[in-house]
N, C-alpha and C positions, 0 to 999 in steps of 0.2 A: 064165272061171274054170278051165277045163280046161288052158289053156296055163300058167297059174300052177302048177297041181298037178303037171304033168309037166315043169316047168322043172328042168333038171339044174343043181344047185348043189353045189360041193365044200366050201364053208365051212359047218360045222355051225351057227354062229351065224346065218348067213344063212338056212339051212334052217329053223331054229326060228322066225325072224322071218317068213319067207314063210308058214309054216303058220299062224302066229298071225293074219296079215293075211287069209289065206284064210277062217279061222273068222269073222273080223270081217265080211268081205264076204258070207259065207253068211248071217250073222245080219241084215245089212242087207237082203238079198234077202227073207228070211223076213218081216221087219217090213214091207217094202214090199208084199208079197203080203197080209199081214194087213190093212194099211191099205186096200187096194183092196177086199177082201172086206167089211170092217166098215163102211166108208163107204157101200158099197152097201146096207147095212142101216140106214143113217141115224145111225150113231154119230159123235160129234164126235172130234176128235183127243185131247182130254182124256179122254174116256171110253175110247178105244182104249188110251191109255197106261196108264190105271188097270187095265183088264182084262188087259193083257199086261205088267204092270209087271216081272215077272221076266225076260222076254225083253229089255225095254228096259234093265234094270239090267245084264244080261249083256253087251249091246251096248256100253254105256258102259264097263264094266270092260275089255272086250276092246280098245276104242279107247284107253283110258288105258294099259293094259299095252303095247300095240303102240307107242304114242308113246314111252313110257319106254324100251323096248328099242331103238327106232330111235335115240334119243339116246345110249344107252349104246354101241351099236355104232359110231355116228359118232365118239364120243369115243375109243374104242379104236383106231379105224382112222386117226386123225390122226397 
C-alpha cells in the first residue's frame, strides 16, 4: 500500500483514480480484519455484514466509483 501512496504520477486524473483505489483497498483490509475478529467470536458472514453494513456499503460504493472512473479514463485515453 505504501508503494501506491508514494507512486509519483503527473496526470491528475490518474492521481485521483489511484487515491480512490487506495481508499478501496484500505476498506478491504479493514473488512478483512473485522471478519477475522468477528468470526473468532462465532459470528456468521451474514451477521458480520449486518453489523458492519455501513462499511460494506462504503466498500461497494468505492468499488463502483473506481470502476466507473477507470472506464471513463480508459475512454478518454483512447
